[in-house]
C-alpha positions, -999 to +999 in steps of 0.1 A: -014+517-780-042+514-752-037+515-719-029+477-708-018+466-744+012+459-760+019+460-804+011+419-797-024+431-776-031+426-739-004+419-713-007+409-677+014+427-650+023+386-635+047+373-655+060+332-640+090+312-651+081+279-663+097+256-644+124+240-671+132+203-649+136+177-672+105+146-665+125+115-648+126+089-683+134+049-677+150+047-642+168+014-641+171-004-606+207-030-602+210-053-587+174-067-580+173-085-553+198-059-529+219-072-504+237-040-494+244-018-525+212-008-551+223+011-580+198+036-602+203+041-634+187+067-657+182+069-689+191+102-692+209+136-664+186+141-640+180+168-613+164+186-587+152+146-576+146+134-539+141+093-529+121+078-505+123+042-500+089+022-482+086-006-464+053-039-479+047-021-451+040+017-462+060+030-434+093+051-450+123+029-446+153+064-456+146+093-475+168+113-495+181+139-521+194+130-558+229+138-569+226+156-608+235+126-631+228+089-650+235+064-619+228+065-581+242+042-556+221+036-528+231+014-494+207-005-483+227-022-458+207-009-430+175-029-452+158-059-432+149-085-453+121-081-478+102-060-503+102-021-507+085+003-527+112+033-540+102+070-560+120+090-572+099+122-565+109+154-588+087+185-592+072+169-626+061+138-615+065+104-593+079+074-606+081+039-580+093+003-587+102-026-560+133-038-552+141-066-532+161-064-503+182-100-491 
């Protein structure tokens, strides 16, 4: 073999490991409108994700890590009544959903 070659051809001394996080698939929020608790239901198990809740004015109201699983309960009792945007963020995508807090 020639220098810097393998039986399969050239190689690179730099290796990378692909991110194996799954994209977030369908997300359902309920109840909507919510009073004290908002349930996030995913169609497949989520990993390495965070959520952020923003007010209608764009102010960050809440931020936390999501546990691995299909369903997550979020305590929204401290939020004032109004319209909010929930963002789920992982390494591959961001999903934004609206909900109403009573």
